[in-house]
C-alpha positions in Angstrom: 89.6 120.6 96.5 86.3 118.9 95.6 83.8 119.0 98.5 85.5 118.0 101.7 88.2 116.1 99.8 91.6 117.6 98.9 93.8 116.2 96.1 97.4 116.6 95.2 97.7 117.4 91.5 101.0 117.6 89.5 102.2 121.2 89.0 102.8 120.6 85.3 99.1 119.7 84.9 97.9 122.9 86.6 100.4 125.0 84.7 99.6 123.6 81.2 96.1 121.9 81.3 94.2 123.5 84.1 91.3 124.4 81.8 90.8 120.8 80.6 87.9 118.9 82.2 88.7 115.7 84.2 86.9 112.9 85.9 89.7 112.0 88.4 93.1 113.4 88.9 95.9 113.2 91.4 96.2 111.5 94.8 93.7 112.2 97.5 95.6 114.0 100.3 92.7 113.7 102.8 89.4 115.3 103.7 87.9 117.8 106.1 85.7 116.4 108.8 84.0 117.9 111.9 87.1 116.7 113.9 89.6 118.4 111.5 91.6 117.3 108.5 91.9 113.5 108.1 94.8 112.3 105.9 93.9 109.7 103.3 95.0 106.0 103.6 96.9 106.2 100.3 98.8 109.4 101.3 99.8 107.9 104.7 100.8 104.7 103.0 103.2 106.6 100.8 104.6 109.2 103.2 104.2 107.9 106.8 108.0 107.2 107.1 108.7 111.0 106.9 106.6 111.8 110.0 108.5 112.7 113.2 105.4 111.9 115.2 101.8 110.9 114.6 102.6 107.2 114.5 101.5 104.2 116.7 103.5 100.9 116.7 101.5 97.7 117.3 102.9 94.4 118.5 102.5 91.3 116.3 99.2 90.2 118.0 97.7 93.7 117.8 98.8 94.1 114.2 97.0 90.9 113.2 93.8 92.0 115.0 94.2 95.4 113.3 94.4 93.9 109.8 91.2 92.0 110.6 89.5 95.4 111.1 89.6 95.4 114.9 90.3 98.5 117.1 93.4 98.6 119.3 93.8 99.3 123.0 96.9 101.4 123.3 98.2 104.3 125.4 96.8 107.7 124.3 99.1 108.8 121.5 98.7 112.6 121.7 97.4 113.0 118.1 93.9 112.4 116.8 94.7 110.7 113.5 97.7 108.4 113.3 99.7 106.2 110.9 99.6 102.7 112.4 102.8 100.6 111.9 103.8 97.0 112.8 106.8 95.9 114.8 109.0 96.1 111.6 107.9 99.7 110.9 105.6 98.7 108.0 102.5 100.8 107.5 99.3 98.8 108.2 96.7 101.5 108.2 95.5 104.7 109.8 93.7 105.1 113.1 91.9 107.7 115.1 92.1 108.1 118.9 88.5 108.0 120.2 86.7 106.9 123.3 89.8 105.5 124.9 90.9 103.3 122.0 92.5 103.5 118.6 89.7 103.3 116.1 90.6 101.4 113.0 90.2 103.5 109.8 91.6 100.8 107.5 89.5 100.8 104.3 87.1 97.9 104.3 88.5 96.6 101.0 91.8 96.0 102.8 90.4 94.2 105.9 91.6 90.5 106.2 88.8 88.1 106.6 89.2 85.3 109.1 89.0 81.8 107.7 
């Protein structure tokens, strides 16, 4: 853990090289916020398919709006932070249920710009 961020580090590294300094290592699992633990975009992108719950499926129109960085109006999902998937089950980002809508947490570097 570094600050609020939690990283997944290979066991072999911790077993054999834990005393070596490093600049960056492992995959960010997520970070602690005032609302609780928030999984990282990268971790959800890799492991969302293993979740029994905590996912929201958007239709084609909603998915395009989501990829443009817009929030989504969906039924309350029952979990605060969710993996967002499209109609084909592909991961398209993470969202947070807030103020009656699904707030888009897609990293800004991944937002599609409109032409």
